[in-house]
N, C-alpha and C positions, 0 to 999 in steps of 0.2 A: 581782605586779601587772602587768596588761597595759598597757604604756606606749604602746600605739597608740590606746587608747580608754579614757578615764577616765569613770567614772560621775559624773553631776552631784552625787550625794550625797557622793562622795569630795572633790571640789573644794570644794563648799559647806562641808563639815566643816572643811577646812583654813582657808578664809577666815573662817569664823565663830569659830575658836578661837585663831588666832595673833593676837598683839598687837604684838610687836616684830619688825620685818623689817630685816635687814641686806642692802642691795643692793650686791653686789660687781661693780664695773665701771661704776658710774654716771658719767655725763659731766656736767661743769658747763655744757655748751652747751645752751641752752634749745630747740634744734631737734633734739635727739637723742632717740630712743625711750626710752632709760633715764631721761632727765630727765622726760619726760612721765609715764612709769609711776610714778616716785618721787613726783612732785607729786600725781598722782591718788590714790595710796594714802595719802599724807600727809593730803590733804583728806578722806579717808574715815575718818579717825580712827586709822590705824595709826601706831605709833611707828617712824618710818623712820630708819635709820642708814646714811649713805653710806660705802662702803669703796672707796677708790681711791688707790693709793700715790702717783700723780702729783699728787694734790690734797691729800694728808694735811696736817692742820693748818689748812686753810682751811675754808670753809663752802659748802655747797650748800643753797639754800632755807632758810637759817637753821640748818642742822644741821651740827655739826662732822664733818669728814671724817677717817676713820681709814685708816691705811696697810694694815692687814690685820685679819682677824677677831679675832686674839688681842689686839689693842689696844683692842677695844670693851669699855668698863668695866661693861657690864650684860649680863644674860642675853638671848639672842636666841632667838626662837621659830622663825623661818624665815630661811633664806639664799636670796636671790633672785640667781641667777647670770646676770649680763649680760656674760659673757665667751665667747669662742669655745669650741667643744666640747672641744678638746684641753686646755684649762685646767681643765675640770670636775673631774678626779681630784685636782688640787692643791687646789682650793677645798673639795672634800669632805673631804680629809685634814685640812685646817686646821679645818674645822667639827667633825670628830670629835674633835679635840684640845681643844675647848672644854669647860669645866666650868661650869655644866651644858651638856649638848649641846643643839643646836636640835632641834625636833620634825620639821622639814621642810626638804628641799632642793628648791628650785624652779628649774628651768632654763628660761630664756626661749625665745621663739619662735626656731626655728632652732638651738637648743642641745640636742643629744641625745648622751649619752655613756653607753652601757650599762654600761661598766666602773665608772664613778663611781656610777651608780645602784645597781648590785649591792653596792658597798662600803657605801653609805649604808643600804640596806635590810638588809644583814647586821648592821648596828649598831642596827637597830630604828627608823630614821627613815623617814618617808613621803617619797616622791619623785614629782615631777611634771616631765615633760620636754616641750620644744617647745610650751609654752603660756605665755601672759602673764597674770599675776594681775590686771592692770588690765582686760584684755578679759574674763576670766572673771568678775570682780566685776560689770562692766557687764552682761554677759549674764545672770548669775544673779539680779541685782537688778532686771532688766527696764529698766535705764537705756537700753541701746542700742535696745531696742524702741521707745522714745519717739522715736527718731531714724529709724525706719523700717528698722532692721536686724533680720533674723530671728534671734532669740536661741535658737531650738530649745527654748524652754520655753513651756509653755502654762498659763495660769491665768486665772481670772475675777477674781482679787483684784488690786486696784490696789496697786502697790508703795508702801511707806511712804517718805516723804521724809526725807532726812537733811539737815537745815538748810533752806535756801531754794532753790526752783527745781527743775525736773524733772531737772536735771543731777546732782543729789546724792541718789540713792535709796539705801536701806539694805538690807543683807542681814539686818537686824534683829539686830545684834550688841549685846549689853549686858554691861557689866562688873558683877559682883556682888561681895559681900563676899569678901575674900581675893584679889581681883584676877583671878578667873577670868572668862572670857568665855563667855556662853551664847547660844544661839539662842532668841529670844523669839517666833518665829513661832508662831501658833496651830496646833494639831494638825490642824485641818480648817477649811476655809473656811466662813463663814456662808452661809446660804441666799440672802441678798440680794446675794451676790457681793462684799461689802465687808468 
């Protein structure tokens, strides 16, 4: 995988299939980027699990905080790494020890560690580095386009709303029998643009 440029289909595929995300390094402070990203993804329907040893046993946004990934009592689909790059190999090693293993290691903006990425990919995991799932979700769902930001995506189709208001648009994720998440977007846009 070229970690300098990810195809939109790769990012969309990840965001459409993962359901449970463990955020390693989340802050309980509501003015920190990790808190914003956690809250945003939680509001978009992801099962968010906070992991922060300094906050273990407490709660962040109503979710129990765990000290480490091994303490999380349920399977995790994606690990969102909100730690400095030098800690990424340790987080990946902990993720690879999980049974079952997560599908994705996602390193936040400013976090790139090629050694950690290589270890995760060698074990069959997908890796994203130096990107934020909150930003990518907003870009690919066209949410940020409504606020005047160029999302680099072009479509004549209006994004589907997720709940109320233009701030909650959907990537069209749907859970089906057996708990799988599928993309429900139509294969092609209707002629009327809707």
